[in-house]
C-alpha positions, 0 to 999 in steps of 0.5 A: 488485456494481453499487452497490459499483462505483458507490461506487468509481467516483469514486475511480478517476475521479480516478485517470483524471483524473490520468492524462489530465492527465499523458498530455496533459502538462497536468500535467507530470512535475515537477508530479506529483513535487511533488504526490506529495511534498505528499501524502506528507509533509503531507496523508496524514501529517496524515490518518494522525495524525488517524486514530491520535490518535483511535483506541483502542489496543485496536483496533490490538492483535490478534495473530490479525490480525497473524499472518493478514496476515503469514502470508498475505502471506509465502506470496505473497511466498515463491511470488513468489520461487520462481517468479522463482528458477525462471526463474533470475533473480538474487536481487535481481530475484527479491526485487523480483518477490516484493515486487511481487506482495504490496505493495498501494497501501494508503497512497495508495489504501487509506487514503483509499478503504477508510475511506470505503467500509467506514466509520470502523471500518476505520481500525485494520485498514488502518493495521495492514496499512500498518504491516506492509507498511512495516516488515516487507516494505519492510525485508525487500526492502532487506536482501535486495537490499543483502545480495545486492550486498555479500555480507553484512548489515552494522551500517551497513546495518541502521542505514541501514535503521532511519534510513530507517524513522524518516524515513518520514513515514507511520510518523512520523505514525502513531507520533506519533498513537499516542503522542498516543492512548496518553497520552490527550491532548485534541485542541485544536480548532485542531489538530484543524481543521488536521489535518482540513483538511490531511488532507482534501487527501489523498484527491483529491491521492493519487488524482490523483497516482497517475493522473498517475504512471501516465501516464508508465509503459509496458507493457514486460515484459508477460508477467511484469507479468501474472503479478505483477498476478495475484499481487497482485490474486488470490493475495494477497487469496485467501491472506490470506482463507484465513489470516484466516478459517480458520487464524487466525480474525479478527473478521469485519469486520476480516478483511474490511477486511484482505482488501480491503486485500490486493486493492489494486493494486501500490503506487507506492513499489515502483517507487521502490525498483526505480528506486533499486536499478536492479532490474527497474524496467520490469516493476514499472512495467508491473505497477503500470499493469496491476494498477491498471487491472484493479483498477477491476473487481476491487476492487469485486468483492472488496468486494461479496463481503465486504459480502455475507459 
C-alpha cells in the first residue's frame, strides 16, 4: 500500500500544486480555462492519438470487457437515479446525480496516471472505459435532460448530440488513431516525435488544471455530495469488479485496469454539463472537490489491492 501511495503521490502533488496556484490567484480562473483548453484540444488529443495509432485493434475488441463495464456502471447509474427520485428530485436533477455517481475523471486523470502506474498494456482498457463514458453515458444524460425539458426526443436533438460527439477532440483523436492503426500505416518519425512531445504535456498540464479548477469550487450541498462521492469511489468500482470478476469474467489484467478506472474521482466535465444545463451545479462541484480529495487515499488502496490480486 505504501509503495503504491508513493507512486501516486507525484500525480496528486501536481493536483495540489495547481490548487495552491489557483487558490492564491497566482493562476487566475481565466488562465485555468485556457490551460484546460490547451490540454483538452491539443496535448491530451496528441497523447490519445499516439496511443491508439500504435495499438493493435485486437486489444480493444473484448465483448466481455464492454459488457462488464457497461453493466457495472449502469447498475450504479440506476441506483443513483432511484435514490434521487426517492428524494423527489425532478428528473433532470436525478439524472445529473446518477451521472455524477458513475462518471470518473478517466480523460484528465486516468489516461496519464494509470498508464504510468499499470504499464503500457493499460492503454487499451483505459481507452475502452473512456469511450464508453463519452459515447454512452454522456449521450444518455444529455438525452434525458433535454427530453425532460422539451417533453420529447426530436431528430434535431439527436443531430445536435451526434454533432457534439463528432466535435469532441478526445473522440476525434481516438477515432483517427484507430483508423491509422486499422490501415496499418507506418508512423513517420517527425510525426511520432511531434505527438510524443505534445502528448507529454498532457500529464502535468491536465493534473495542474484539475487542481487549479478545484480551487474555484465550493463545498456547498455537502450531504448529497458525500453520497455521490461514496457512489463514485466505492460503489462504482465494487459494481464493476463484481461484473468483471464474476458475471462476465474478464482477463485479470484488463479487469484490474477497468476497476482502477472505475475508482477514479468524479470527472470535471460533469460540472460543465451541470453548469450548461443549470442542473445541480453546486452539488456536482462539491462532489468533484470531495471525491478528488478522498481519492488521494482510495485510489492507491484500490491499485494496491489489484496489484496484489
